[in-house]
N, C-alpha and C positions, 0 to 999 in steps of 0.2 A: 504494500500500500504506500504509494508515493504521496507525501504531504507537501502542502504549500510551505514555502520558507519565507522568512522575513528577518530583517535586522532590527534589533531593539537595543535600547540603552537604559541602564539603571543609573540614575543620578544620585550619588551619595556624597557625604562630606569628603570622601577621599577622591572624588572625581566622577567622570562620565565613563561608564564601563559598557563596552559593546559585546553583544551576544548575537550569534547567528542561530536562529531557532526554527524548528519545525512547528507548524500550527496544527493543533489537534482541535478541530472545530465540529467534527461529527461524533455522534455517540460511539461509533465503532473505533474511531481514532482515539477518543478520550479513554475508552475502556482498555485499549492496548497500551497506550502511553509509551513509556520507555522499557517495557518488558523485553526480556531476552537480550538486551544490549550488553555487551561485555566491556565497553568503554565509551566514554563521552569526552570529546575535546574540551579543554578548559574554558573555551569561549563559545561552547555550544549548549543547546538546551531545547526544551519543548515548552511551548506556550499553549495552555489549555484555555479555550474560550467557551464559557458556558452560556453565552448569548444573553443572559440576564443575570441579575444579582441575586445571590442566595448563599446560604451556608453550604459548604461542601466538605467531603472527607475523602481522603485518598488512602491507599494501602500500597505495600511494596511487593505484593504477590508476583512471583516470576520476574522480579526486578533484581538484577544481579549486582548492581553497583549502588553505593550510598548516594543519596541525593539531598540537596537542599530544596525544599518546597517553599516558594515565595508566593504568598497569597495576596492578591492585588484587587483593590476596588475598581469599579468602572472608571473612576477618575484617573487611575494610574498610580494612586498612592498605595504603598506597601502597608498592608494591615497586620500581617503576621508572618513569621518565618519558622518553619520546622527544619531544624538543622541536622545534617548527618543522619537521615532516616535509615533504618536498619534494612539491608537487603533481605528479600524473601519474607519479610514479616507480613502477617495478615492482620496486625493490629491497625485500627483506623487512626489516621492522622487528620484531625479536624482543622478547619480553617480558623475557628475561633472568632469569626467575623463574617459579615455578609460581603461576598466578593463576586467578581465576574470572571477573573482570570487567575490562573496559577502558572507560575514559571518554575519549571524544574531544571536545575543546573547541577553540575557535579558537587558531591558532598564536600563541604568545607569552603566553597566559593564565597558564600555570604560573609563568613568570618574573615577570610583572606582579604576581601575587597572592602570590608567595613560596611556592608549593606545591613540596614536596620529598618524596623517599622517606621513609617513616616517618610522614607525615601520615595522617589518618584520613578516610575517606569514609563518610557516613551517608545512608541512604535506607531506605524500607520494604523494598525488595527486598534490598539488601545486609545490612540488619540481620537479616532473616529467614534469609538464607543462613548467617550466622555463628552461628546458634543450633544447639546439638546436637540430633541426632535428625532 
C-alpha cells in the first residue's frame, strides 16, 4: 500500500525540525500504521489524520521499533507526547486530549530535539485543517 508523502516541520524552542512523513488518512492505512517496519530514518515518520477531532488511542501490536507518538490538535499544537513506546505491546497509548493528528517518529526523537507539548507542527495538511470552514 503506497501512501501519500509530505514534508512537515515541528517548531520547538530548539529550532525548526523537518520530517518526511507518510500520510495515513484511510482506516486501512491508520490500522496498519508502522507495523512490521524494522527501521525508520531519523527524519522520517507517519502522520495519522483522523479527519476530525477526538480522543484516540494507539497500540504497538506488530510494531517492531520504539516510537514517539506526538498527539496534535487540529490547530497544529502538540497536546501530548508518548515517548519511547514499547515495541509489540498491546497496551493502549491514549492521546490524553482531543486531537486530529498523531505523528509517529523514531523513539527518542522528541527528547533529542526538545519537542514538548505546546510546540507547533506545520504541514500543508495540518495547516489546511486548522483553517475555518
